[in-house]
C-alpha positions, 0 to 999 in steps of 0.5 A: 510509678512503675505500675503506671509506666507499665500500664501506659506502655501497654496502652500505647502498644494497644493503640499503636497495634489497632491503628496498624491493622486492617479489617478482613473486609478491606484485605479481601477487597484488595486481594480481589482487586489485585486478582482482577488486575492480574487477570486484566494484565494477562488478557492485555498481554495475550491481546498484545501478543496477537497484535504483534503477530498480526503486525508481522503478518501484515509486514510480510504481506506489504513486502509481497504486494510491493514486489508484485507491484514492481513486477506488474509495473515493469510488465506494464512498461514493457507492454507500453514500449512494445505498443510504441514499437508496434505503432511505429512499425504500423506508421512506417508501413502506412507511409510505404502503402501511401507512397506505393498507392501514389506511385501506382495511381499517379499518371506519369504526366500529371503526378498531382492529379486527384483520383477519378472521382475527386475523393481521396480513399477512406482511411483505414488507419487507426487514430495516431496515439503514438506520441501519447504512448511514447511520452507515457513510456518515456516518462515512466522509464525516466522516473526511478 
């Protein structure tokens, strides 16, 4: 019986040993597959690093553009306010000119008499957009 037990043990070891082995072909295939995955991982890590760099560059560019936008908006609002002041001044001067013309052309006895031809002088005044510009300038300043 000891001979049979040794044979059985030996046969059992061979069967268990064969079931745990992989063929060289399977091993090489898995090694190639692992190497391929490592190469793909390295490529993706490089691409990821490139994208992180581009994101950082774009964030800087966004900050610069926002600062430039704020500066340009402030300049625009200043220019609009200056235009409003200029139009107010033009309106005031036009009123003074109208009053001076009225005083110069109106006879002392008949102040409401129209001019000799019956036609009022042609207006050389620009169209009045003062209210529109004021509303626009005031609306921009109130919004923070």
